C-alpha positions in Angstrom: 64.0 64.7 38.5 66.5 62.4 35.8 63.9 59.5 36.4 61.1 61.3 34.5 63.2 62.6 31.9 64.7 59.1 31.0 60.7 58.1 31.1 60.1 61.1 28.9 62.8 60.5 26.4 62.0 57.4 25.4 58.4 57.1 25.2 58.5 60.2 22.4 61.1 58.1 20.9 58.4 54.4 20.9 55.4 56.9 19.8 58.2 58.4 17.0 59.7 55.2 16.0 55.4 54.1 16.1 54.8 56.5 13.9 57.9 56.1 10.9 56.5 52.3 11.7 53.4 53.0 11.1 54.6 55.3 8.0 56.8 52.1 6.9 53.8 49.9 6.5 51.0 52.1 5.3 53.2 52.7 2.4 54.2 49.5 1.6 50.2 49.1 0.9 49.6 51.6 -1.7 51.7 50.3 -3.7 49.8 46.6 -3.4 47.3 48.9 -4.6 49.2 50.3 -7.1 49.8 47.7 -8.2 47.2 45.7 -7.7 45.2 48.7 -9.9 47.9 48.8 -12.7 47.8 44.7 -13.4 44.0 44.8 -13.8 44.1 47.7 -16.6 46.7 45.1 -18.2 44.4 42.4 -18.2 41.8 44.9 -21.1 42.8 43.6 -24.2 42.8 45.7 -28.0 41.7 42.9 -29.1 41.9 44.3 -33.0 45.6 44.3 -32.4 45.8 41.5 -30.6 43.8 38.8 -32.9 45.8 41.2 -36.1 47.9 38.9 -38.3 47.3 36.1 -37.1 45.6 34.6 -40.0 48.5 32.6 -41.7 50.2 29.3 -40.8 53.3 31.8 -41.7 52.6 34.1 -39.5 54.1 33.4 -36.4 57.4 32.6 -38.8 57.2 36.4 -40.5 57.2 38.3 -36.7 59.9 36.5 -34.8 59.9 37.4 -31.3 63.8 39.4 -32.8 61.6 41.2 -35.8 59.9 44.3 -33.9 60.1 45.2 -30.6 56.6 45.0 -29.6 56.0 41.8 -31.2 55.6 39.4 -27.3 54.2 42.7 -25.8 50.6 42.3 -24.9 47.6 45.4 -26.3 46.2 46.9 -24.0 42.4 48.9 -24.3 43.7 51.7 -22.5 40.0 53.3 -22.6 38.6 49.8 -21.0 41.9 49.9 -18.6 41.5 53.3 -17.2 37.9 52.6 -16.3 39.4 49.5 -14.2 42.6 50.4 -12.4 39.4 53.3 -11.1 37.6 50.4 -10.2 40.3 48.5 -8.2 41.6 52.0 -6.7 37.1 52.4 -5.7 37.5 49.1 -4.1 41.1 49.6 -2.0 40.1 52.8 -0.5 36.1 51.3 0.8 38.0 48.1 1.1 38.6 46.2 5.1 41.1 46.2 7.7 42.2 43.2 6.0 43.1 43.9 2.3 44.3 47.8 3.6 45.6 49.6 6.9 42.9 51.2 8.8 45.0 54.1 8.7 44.7 54.8 4.7 42.1 57.3 3.6 40.8 57.1 -0.2 43.5 56.6 -2.5 43.4 59.2 -5.6 45.1 58.3 -9.4 47.3 60.3 -9.8 48.8 60.0 -13.6 48.0 57.8 -16.0 49.7 56.8 -18.5 49.4 54.3 -21.3 50.5 53.9 -24.0 48.9 50.5 -25.8 51.2 48.4 -23.8 52.1 49.2 -20.8 50.2 51.1 -18.1 51.7 53.7 -16.0 49.6 54.8 -12.7 50.6 57.3 -10.0 48.6 57.0 -6.5 48.4 58.9 -3.4 46.5 58.8 0.0 46.8 60.4 3.2 47.7 58.2 6.4 46.9 59.0 9.5 49.8 58.4 12.3 49.2 56.6 15.2 50.6 59.0 17.7 51.1 63.0 17.7 54.2 63.5 19.7 54.0 66.9 21.5 55.2 69.9 19.8 55.2 68.2 16.1 51.8 68.1 15.5 51.6 65.6 12.3 48.8 64.0 13.3 48.6 62.8 9.3 51.4 62.2 5.8 50.8 62.6 2.7 51.9 59.1 0.8 52.8 58.5 -3.2 53.6 55.7 -5.6 53.9 55.1 -8.7 53.7 51.8 -11.4 54.3 50.9 -14.6 53.7 47.3 -15.8 53.6 45.2 -18.9 52.0 41.9 -20.5 53.9 40.2 -23.1 54.0 36.2 -24.6 55.0 34.0 -24.0 57.7 32.6 -26.2 56.5 29.0 -28.1 54.5 28.2 -31.2 50.9 30.1 -32.1 48.8 29.3 -33.9 45.0 31.6 -34.7 46.5 32.8 -30.9 46.1 29.5 -30.0 49.7 28.6 -28.2 50.8 25.6 -29.6 53.6 24.7 -27.4 
């Protein structure tokens, strides 16, 4: 009887450890999807603000990186950035197991904030657990992730929007 009890305890422990490892891996996959969506959103430039004030040779001297807090930040078009974030999350949700974990369901966007220079998003997903431990009835878990992204210009001398060095 002692051996059967030890076997059952060992079996439940293995099931619990497998569920915990599955949750950790699913969380990492959700974070990767959230990072990819946020980066894709920041690639949508606000061209009017990006090229504003770049028409003279003296502009780089006047607007050094120390003169304005947003001088090195790249402006983002928030509305097209939002649609790109949605597209990327949809691509991750319908992708095969090579890109995301099979335990994850559809990734949904909980929050989207854009100030013109940075994007902050929050996502959530329902993940299925590989084992349902008896007496717990826990078959799935809700995971959340949040990421903020911004792009910055490299240091150097820019003339008409092109880096000379």
